[in-house]
N, C-alpha and C positions, 0 to 999 in steps of 0.2 A: 591118358585121358582121351575120351572121344567126345567131340563137340556135338551138342544137341541140334536138332533142326531149328529150334528157336534162336539159339546162339548164332548159327550161321546166317539165318535170315535177318537177324538184327544187325549183324556186321555189314551185310550186303546193303540193307536199307540205309544205314548211316553213311556208308561210303558213297553210294550213288545219289543219295539225297543231297549231300554236300556238293557233289559235282554239278547236279542240276541247279543248285542255288548260284554257284559261280557262273555257270553258263548263262543263266537268266540275267545276271548282272553284266553280261557281255565281257567277261574275263575268262571264258572257257576257251579251250583249244580246238581248232579244226584240223590239227595235224593228221589224225587218223582218217578223217574224211578226205583230205587231199591225197592221201596215199592209197586209199582203197577204192576210190570212185573216180570215174572219168570226170574231168573238169567241166565239160559241157553238161553233164547230168546234174551237177549240184550247183551250177553257177547262179541259179535264180533263188537258191535257198538262203535264208538269213544266217548270219554267223552263229546264232544261238541254236541252230540245228546241227549240233556236234555229233561226232561218232565215237563211241567207245568200243567198237567192234574189232573183230580180227579178220574180217572178210567182207564180201559183198554178196549176200544171198540173192538179191534181186537179179544178179547177173546170170544165175543158173536156173532161176525159177520158171523161165519161159512164160511169163504172165500174159494172159489174153484178155481182150476187152470183155467186160461183163462178169468177170470172175470175182469171187469173194476171197479175200486174203486175210489171214490172221498172222500178226507179228507178235511172237512171244518175247516179252521183255523189250518193249518198243522204245523205251528211253525217250530222247527228245523228238523222235518221230521220223528220222531221216528215211529209213527203209519204207515206212508207211507212205511218205510223200512220193517217193519214187514209184512205189506200187500203184498209188492213186493215178499217176500219169498213165501207167501201162494198162490199167483196167478200165479207164475212162469213166464217163458219167454214168454208164449203166452198171459199172462195177462197184464194189464196196471193200473198204479196208478197215479192219479192226486192230487197234493196237492194245495189247494187254501188258500192264505193268503193276507191280505191287507197291511202288514207291510214290507217295503223293506228290512230292516235289517234282519228280519226272513227269507225272501226269499233268501237273500245272504248266510245266514248261512246254510239253507237247501240245497242249490245247492252245497256248499262247502262240506257238509257232504255226499251228494250223490256221488260226484266225488271221495271222499276218499274211498267209498265203491265200486265204479266201477259199479253202477247199471245203466242199460239201459232201464228199463221198468218203470221208475219214472220220472215225470216232475212236475215242480212247476209253478203255474200261479199266477199273481198278480190280485186280484179282491176282491169283497165284496160278502158276502153270500146273501145279499138282491137282488143282480143282478149278477148272476153267469155267467162268460164267458165260458159256457158249452152248447153244443147243446142239444136240447130236446131229451129225451128218448135214451140216450147214455150210461147211467151208471147203472151197476148192483147193486152196494152197496155204500151207503153213510155212512161214519163214522165221528165222531167228538169227541173231548176230552176236555170238559169243556170250550167250546168256544161260543156256541149258546147263552148262558146267557149274553154274552157281546154285543149282537146285540140290538140296540134300536128299531128294527122292526122285531120281530120274526115271525109275520104272513107272511112277505115277504120271510123270510128264509125258512119257511115250504112250501110255494107255489112254490118257486124255486126248493126246494128239490124234490117235487112231479113232477115238470115239467121235470127235467133232468133224473129222474129214468125211466128205461124201465118198461113196464108192468111186474108185478111180482117182481120188484126191492125191495130192502130192505134198511131200515134206522136204523142203530144201533149206538147209541151215549151214552157217559158218560157226565153228566152235573150236575150242581148245581140246586137244586130246593128248594122251601120254605116250611116251616111247618106252617107259618103264614104270613099275609100281613105285609109288612114293613111300617114304619112310613115315612112321607114326608121327614124328615131329612135324614133318611137312604137312601131313593130313590135318593136324590140329591147329595149324597156323591160320588164324582168322584173316590176317592181312593177305595171305596167299589165297584164301578162299575168295575174298573180295576182288583179288587181282586175277581171278579166272584160272588159277592153277590147282589149288588143293582139291577142288571138287571134280576135276577132269577125270575122264575114263580112258582106259586103253582103247585104242581104235577098234580092236577086235571085240572088246566088251560092249562098246557103243553099238556096233552092228548087231551083236547077239541080242542085246536088250530091245532094240527096235523090232527085230524079228519075233521075239517072245511076246511083244505087245500086239502082234497081229499083222505087221507090215509084210508085204510080199517082197519084191526085189529091194535090196538095200545096197547102196554103192558109195564109194568114196570118189568124189569128182576131182579133188585136188588136195595137195598137201603143201604146207609152207615149209620153209627151210628148217631142218632139224639141226640145232646148234648144241651148245654145251648143256643147256637146260633140258630137263626130261619132259618137256611139253612143246607142242607146236600147233599151229592152226591147220584146220582142214575144212573142206566143204563136203557135206554128205547129203545124199538124197535117198528117200524111201517112198514107197508107193502103197496106197491102200488098194491092193490088187496088183495086177501086172503093170510094169512100166510101159508107157505109151511107146509104140513103135515109131521110129523116125520115118518121116515121109521122104520120098525121093522125087527127083525131077521137078 
């Protein structure tokens, strides 16, 4: 059996919609948030700003004041809110999510924080409701692996980025190919495993979508399971050269 895109998206929406509802009721967990982010960075965020990620893409994004940031699969909004601090009042942050419960939670969290430079849009990564060449930086935290059509995600990412734009994500990748049984397991899909790519495949697909330099910035611990977390960067053009002195 091969799962259809609709089956996969349906399972993902159900799983994360339930999580959002629990978090909105203040019974969500902040465990991942506390493990992945500096305490001082998230100290002012409500407990309803939970993290379901596998890394901290804002830590490698090098965000600058005035930039426009797009967060793919923005969930409760944590990475959007951290990005909003970095880009300042002249910058802009767009969170994209396909799950209405997550959008409701993110908007409620934004209102609690009183942020005016963050907006959340409903949509899918494979067909982004974003104009071409309008985004400086794309971030995402353990979400692209959930897409049944990653080539479309990467093409769309390249489309919406400005020339010289940057793509910085945390995601789950594979250390070996999965069995057919593992690939068809909807619980593993929602759990960020069944849809993951081999690291080399991830890089090759980004390059095929038009990105210039693509690199792996870090890798999580590889244990008994055939998947691990990694942070990856890609550039719409050449990577910026590091300044000295």
